[in-house]
C-alpha positions in Angstrom: -1.8 -5.4 2.1 0.7 -7.9 0.8 2.8 -9.5 3.4 -0.1 -10.3 5.8 -2.8 -12.8 5.6 -6.4 -13.4 6.5 -7.0 -16.8 7.8 -10.4 -17.3 6.2 -13.1 -19.9 7.0 -16.1 -20.0 4.7 -19.2 -21.9 5.9 -20.7 -23.7 3.0 -22.7 -26.6 4.3 -22.4 -29.6 6.6 -19.6 -31.3 4.7 -17.9 -28.4 2.9 -16.4 -26.3 5.6 -13.3 -24.5 4.4 -12.5 -22.8 1.1 -9.0 -21.7 0.1 -8.2 -18.0 1.0 -5.1 -16.7 -0.6 -4.1 -14.3 2.2 -0.5 -13.9 3.3 0.8 -13.2 6.8 4.3 -12.5 8.0 4.1 -14.3 11.3 5.1 -18.0 11.3 2.6 -20.7 12.2 3.2 -24.5 11.9 1.7 -26.4 9.0 -1.0 -28.9 10.1 -3.8 -31.0 8.7 -7.4 -30.4 9.9 -10.3 -32.7 9.2 -8.5 -34.0 6.1 -8.5 -30.5 4.6 -5.2 -28.8 3.8 -4.0 -26.2 6.2 -0.6 -24.8 5.3 1.8 -22.2 6.5 2.1 -19.4 3.9 4.7 -16.9 4.9 3.4 -17.3 8.4 -0.2 -17.2 7.3 -2.6 -20.1 6.6 -4.2 -21.4 3.5 -7.3 -23.4 4.1 -8.9 -25.2 1.3 -11.3 -27.9 0.1 -9.7 -31.1 -1.2 -8.3 -29.9 -4.6 -10.3 -32.4 -6.8 -13.6 -31.3 -5.2 -12.8 -27.6 -5.6 -11.8 -28.0 -9.2 -14.9 -30.0 -10.0 -17.1 -27.3 -8.5 -15.3 -24.5 -10.3 -15.6 -26.3 -13.7 -19.3 -26.9 -13.1 -20.2 -23.5 -11.8 -18.0 -20.8 -13.3 -19.5 -21.1 -16.8 -22.8 -19.7 -15.4 -21.3 -17.4 -12.8 -21.6 -13.7 -13.3 -18.4 -11.8 -14.0 -17.5 -8.3 -13.0 -19.1 -6.0 -15.4 -16.8 -3.4 -17.0 -15.8 -1.3 -20.0 -12.0 -1.6 -20.1 -10.0 1.3 -21.3 -8.4 0.6 -24.7 -4.6 0.5 -24.8 -4.6 3.3 -27.3 -6.2 5.6 -24.7 -3.8 4.9 -21.8 -1.9 8.2 -22.2 -5.0 10.4 -22.4 -7.4 8.9 -19.9 -8.5 11.0 -17.0 -10.0 9.9 -13.7 -11.4 13.4 -12.9 -12.8 16.3 -14.9 -10.0 18.1 -16.8 -8.3 20.7 -14.6 -7.7 24.3 -15.8 -4.4 24.9 -17.6 -1.4 24.6 -15.1 1.9 26.3 -15.0 4.0 23.5 -16.5 4.9 22.2 -13.1 2.7 19.1 -13.2 0.5 20.7 -10.5 -2.7 19.4 -11.9 -1.3 15.9 -12.7 -3.2 13.5 -10.5 -1.2 10.3 -11.4 1.8 9.0 -13.2 3.3 5.6 -14.1 5.7 4.4 -11.3 8.1 2.8 -13.8 9.1 5.7 -16.0 10.1 9.3 -15.9 6.9 11.5 -15.7 6.0 13.7 -18.6 6.0 16.9 -16.5 9.6 16.4 -15.3 11.3 18.3 -18.2 8.9 21.2 -17.9 9.5 21.4 -14.2 13.3 21.7 -14.4 13.1 24.4 -17.1 10.5 26.5 -15.3 11.7 29.9 -14.0 12.8 29.8 -10.3 10.3 32.4 -9.3 7.4 30.2 -10.5 8.8 27.2 -8.7 9.1 29.2 -5.5 5.5 30.4 -5.8 4.3 26.8 -6.4 6.4 25.2 -3.6 6.5 27.9 -0.8 7.0 25.5 2.1 9.7 23.5 0.2 11.7 26.0 -1.8 15.1 26.8 -0.3 14.3 24.6 2.8 15.7 21.3 4.1 13.6 18.3 3.0 12.5 15.1 4.7 10.8 12.2 3.0 8.9 9.2 4.4 8.1 6.0 2.5 5.8 3.4 4.1 5.5 -0.1 2.8 2.9 -2.8 2.7 2.5 -5.4 5.4 -1.2 -5.9 6.3 -1.7 -5.8 10.1 2.0 -5.3 10.4 1.2 -1.7 9.6 0.8 -1.5 13.4 4.6 -1.4 13.5 4.7 1.7 11.4 1.8 3.4 13.2 3.4 2.7 16.5 6.8 3.9 15.3 5.3 7.2 14.2 3.5 7.7 17.5 6.7 7.0 19.4 8.6 9.4 17.2 6.1 12.1 18.1 6.6 11.3 21.8 10.4 11.7 21.4 9.9 15.3 20.3 12.1 14.7 17.3 9.5 13.8 14.6 9.9 16.1 11.6 7.3 17.4 9.2 7.7 15.4 6.0 8.1 17.2 2.7 6.8 14.1 0.9 5.1 10.9 2.1 4.5 7.8 0.0 2.5 4.7 0.8 1.8 1.3 -0.6 -0.9 -1.1 0.6 -1.3 -0.8 4.3 1.2 2.0 4.0 -1.3 3.9 1.9 -3.7 3.8 4.8 -1.0 5.2 7.2 0.3 7.8 4.7 -2.5 10.5 4.9 -2.2 10.6 8.7 1.6 10.6 8.7 1.5 13.4 6.1 -0.8 15.6 8.3 1.4 15.1 11.3 1.1 14.2 15.0 -2.4 15.6 15.4 -3.5 12.4 13.6 -1.7 9.9 15.9 -4.9 9.1 17.7 -6.6 8.0 14.4 -3.6 5.8 13.5 -3.6 4.2 17.0 -7.3 3.4 16.6 -7.0 1.9 13.1 -4.1 -0.4 14.0 -5.1 -1.5 17.5 -8.9 -1.7 17.6 -10.0 -3.3 14.3 -9.9 -7.1 14.0 -10.5 -9.3 10.9 -14.3 -9.4 11.4 -14.3 -5.6 11.5 -12.6 -5.3 8.1 -13.9 -8.1 5.9 -16.9 -10.4 5.4 -16.6 -14.0 4.6 -18.1 -15.2 1.3 -19.9 -18.5 0.9 -18.4 -21.0 -1.5 -20.8 -19.9 -4.2 -19.9 -16.3 -3.5 -16.2 -17.0 -3.9 -16.8 -18.8 -7.2 -19.1 -16.1 -8.6 -17.3 -13.0 -7.4 -13.9 -11.5 -8.1 -12.5 -12.2 -4.6 -12.7 -14.5 -1.6 -13.9 -11.8 0.8 -16.2 -8.8 0.8 -14.5 -5.6 2.0 -17.6 -3.5 2.6 -16.6 -3.0 6.3 -13.1 -1.8 5.2 -14.7 0.6 2.8 -16.8 2.0 5.6 -13.7 2.5 7.9 -11.9 4.3 5.1 -14.9 6.6 4.6 -15.1 7.2 8.3 -11.5 8.5 8.6 -11.0 9.9 5.1 -13.6 12.6 5.1 -14.0 16.0 3.5 -12.2 17.7 6.4 -9.1 15.5 6.0 -9.2 16.0 2.2 -9.3 19.8 2.7 -6.2 19.6 5.0 -4.3 17.5 2.5 -5.3 20.0 -0.2 -4.0 22.9 1.8 -0.6 21.2 2.4 -0.3 20.4 -1.2 -0.7 24.0 -2.1 2.3 24.7 0.1 4.3 22.4 -2.0 4.3 19.2 0.1 3.3 16.0 -1.6 1.4 12.8 -0.7 1.6 9.9 -3.1 -0.1 6.5 -3.0 0.7 3.5 -5.2 -1.6 1.0 -6.9 -1.2 -1.5 -9.6 -3.1 -1.2 -12.9 -3.7 -4.8 -13.5 -4.8 -4.3 -17.1 -1.4 -2.7 -17.9 0.7 -4.7 -15.5 2.2 -1.4 -14.3 2.6 0.6 -11.0 0.6 3.8 -10.8 1.5 6.7 -8.4 -1.5 8.8 -7.4 -0.9 12.4 -6.3 -3.5 12.6 -3.5 -3.0 16.3 -2.9 -3.7 17.1 -6.5 -6.9 15.1 -6.4 -7.9 16.9 -3.2 -7.4 20.2 -4.9 -9.7 19.2 -7.8 -13.0 21.0 -8.1 -14.5 17.7 -9.3 -17.2 16.5 -6.8 -15.9 13.0 -7.3 -12.5 13.8 -5.8 -13.2 12.5 -2.3 -14.6 9.2 -3.7 -11.6 8.8 -5.9 -9.2 9.2 -3.0 -11.1 6.6 -1.1 -11.0 4.2 -4.1 -7.3 4.7 -4.5 -6.6 3.9 -0.9 -8.8 0.8 -1.1 -7.3 -0.3 -4.3 -3.8 0.1 -2.9 -4.7 -2.4 -0.1 -6.7 -4.9 -2.2 -4.9 -8.2 -2.3 -5.6 -9.8 -5.8 -8.0 -12.7 -5.4 -8.5 -12.2 -1.7 -10.1 -8.7 -1.8 -12.1 -7.4 -4.8 -10.2 -5.3 -7.3 -11.3 -1.7 -7.6 -12.7 -0.4 -10.9 -11.7 3.2 -11.3 -13.8 5.1 -13.8 -11.9 7.1 -16.4 -12.8 9.2 -19.4 -11.1 9.4 -22.8 -12.2 11.4 -25.8 -15.6 11.9 -24.2 -16.2 8.2 -23.6 -16.5 6.4 -20.2 -14.2 3.5 -19.4 -12.7 1.8 -16.4 -9.4 0.5 -15.2 -8.8 -2.4 -12.9 -6.6 -1.5 -9.9 -5.3 -3.8 -7.2 -2.8 -3.8 -4.3 0.2 -1.6 -5.0 2.3 -4.3 -3.4 1.8 -6.4 -6.6 4.4 -4.3 -8.3 6.3 -2.6 -5.4 6.4 -3.1 -1.7 7.6 0.4 -1.1 8.6 3.4 -3.3 9.8 7.0 -3.1 9.7 8.3 -6.6 10.1 6.8 -10.1 13.8 5.8 -10.4 14.0 7.5 -13.8 13.7 10.9 -12.3 17.0 12.9 -11.9 16.3 13.8 -8.3 19.5 15.8 -8.1 18.0 18.1 -10.7 14.8 18.4 -8.6 16.8 19.4 -5.5 18.8 21.9 -7.5 15.6 23.4 -8.8 14.1 23.6 -5.3 17.4 25.1 -4.0 17.5 22.5 -1.3 20.3 23.7 1.1 21.3 20.2 2.4 21.0 16.5 1.7 17.4 15.4 2.2 16.6 12.8 4.9 14.8 9.7 3.6 13.0 7.5 6.1 11.8 4.1 4.9 9.4 2.0 7.1 9.2 -1.6 6.0 6.2 -3.1 7.8 7.7 -6.6 7.8 10.7 -8.6 8.7 13.6 -8.8 6.2 14.8 -12.0 7.7 14.0 -15.5 6.2 12.4 -18.0 8.5 13.0 -21.7 8.6 9.8 -23.8 8.4 9.9 -27.2 6.7 7.3 -27.4 3.9 5.1 -30.4 3.3 5.5 -31.7 -0.3 1.9 -30.8 -1.3 0.4 -28.3 -3.7 -1.0 -25.8 -1.2 2.0 -25.6 1.1 4.5 -25.4 -1.8 2.5 -22.7 -3.6 1.9 -20.7 -0.5 5.5 -20.8 0.7 6.6 -19.8 -2.7 4.3 -16.8 -2.8 5.4 -15.6 0.7 9.1 -16.0 -0.3 8.5 -14.0 -3.4 6.9 -11.2 -1.4 9.6 -11.2 1.2 12.4 -11.0 -1.3 10.6 -8.4 -3.3 10.4 -6.2 -0.2 14.1 -6.8 0.5 14.9 -5.9 -3.1 12.9 -2.7 -2.8 14.9 -1.6 0.2 18.2 -2.1 -1.7 16.8 -0.4 -4.8 15.8 2.7 -2.8 19.2 2.6 -1.0 21.1 2.7 -4.2 18.8 5.5 -5.6 19.3 7.5 -2.4 23.1 7.1 -2.7 23.0 8.2 -6.4 20.8 11.2 -5.7 22.4 12.4 -2.5 19.8 11.4 0.1 20.6 10.3 3.6 18.9 6.8 4.0 17.3 5.5 7.1 15.5 2.2 7.3 13.2 0.7 10.0 11.8 -2.8 9.9 10.5 -5.5 12.2 13.5 -7.2 13.7 13.9 -10.9 14.4 13.7 -10.1 18.2 10.0 -9.4 17.9 8.6 -13.0 18.0 4.9 -12.5 18.9 2.5 -14.6 16.7 -0.8 -13.5 15.2 -3.8 -15.9 15.5 -5.6 -14.3 12.6 -5.1 -11.8 9.8 -5.9 -8.8 11.9 -5.4 -10.0 15.5 -5.8 -7.0 17.8 -3.7 -8.6 20.6 -0.8 -9.1 18.2 -1.3 -5.7 16.6 -1.2 -3.9 20.0 2.0 -5.7 20.9 3.6 -4.7 17.6 2.3 -1.1 17.9 3.9 -0.9 21.4 7.1 -2.4 20.0 7.2 0.2 17.2 6.3 2.9 19.6 9.4 2.2 21.8 11.6 2.1 18.7 10.3 5.4 17.5 10.6 7.0 20.9 14.2 5.8 21.5 15.3 6.2 17.8 16.8 2.7 18.0 14.9 1.3 15.1 16.7 3.2 12.3 19.5 1.7 10.3 21.6 3.7 7.8 21.6 0.9 5.2 19.9 -2.5 4.5 21.1 -5.3 6.7 23.7 -6.8 4.4 25.3 -3.4 3.8 25.5 -2.3 7.4 
């Protein structure tokens, strides 16, 4: 959910009212001072904090006795062999049982795939083999995901929305991706998620002691419940069925222990016979949207050599704002193997603005740090759109990019402001219906 912030107030007593919440929002707000406590614009979001000296004193005094997140971290030597589900039966060499891969290297199954007999490939990818392909990549952006949700709904209304061969999602994009993958029948769910839930419906504020003793500034139990409500066994079964046809749904997280992006094959997980499959899908979606420090990290249980360990996963936007496939893959070889008859269409939805905003920064610690973080996230997102464009040009894909333009100037009053989100959803809807939102290249190359 990088790119959007939660303005968070934590009640902690008569004199200690606000504690810093590192939550980032894409809509500009002016920097101000409130009750002598720093309130600063952070990429359009707000950082609210105790006076720094007081906060540091409390942390030094209390963290020594504060409980830490209990875990059994996976040893580095076991990284290559660890499994998050019970081992699957032997596959066909096509990577069909592979539930995840590193996002920054060529996957181990690639060479086997391109040397597999064509008849086996056709049997494994019946809805893809010999047919035109269309890909959709959905970025992070917090409540700005309302833009992508609206664009998809408007695209449906136009009568021109394709069935996507492959869908990928990061952060808020990971919450959109399963519904985009299953098609227009799930537009109602997307509309609900991105127009009806406000900040209080998604997170619980922690007390000052809670922030110090826990691994995050907010409790996301409400968000967990919402994910469980929409991502149920029926949805998993439908994803599994589409996966068996050869279509693919991928979600990105960041393995914080390894400092590396991880791409999860949601369809492969859905096809697992392991009873923990549904829970793992929910954990992956939650992890992909878990802003480090703001939301709790997700401990994903793994096994290696018969021993139980865990991995610490956080927001996929920590490593990538949007992705399609590991850049090390020779996608032309993939297309040749699948006998694709034409150039695939690649649609990238960036749930944020690509334009910088001018907002004079106060020469204080919190405003400077906050503005720096928001600038880093914005430029990372811009860089990802260019990286994907260059990969698409190399691999023979037709590139289409949609993002929130400068002309949309509504402001959000909180992290998940339903008034703002409805306006943004409607804006995206009109762009999707008219088709006017798509560009054939990033802004500087148009």
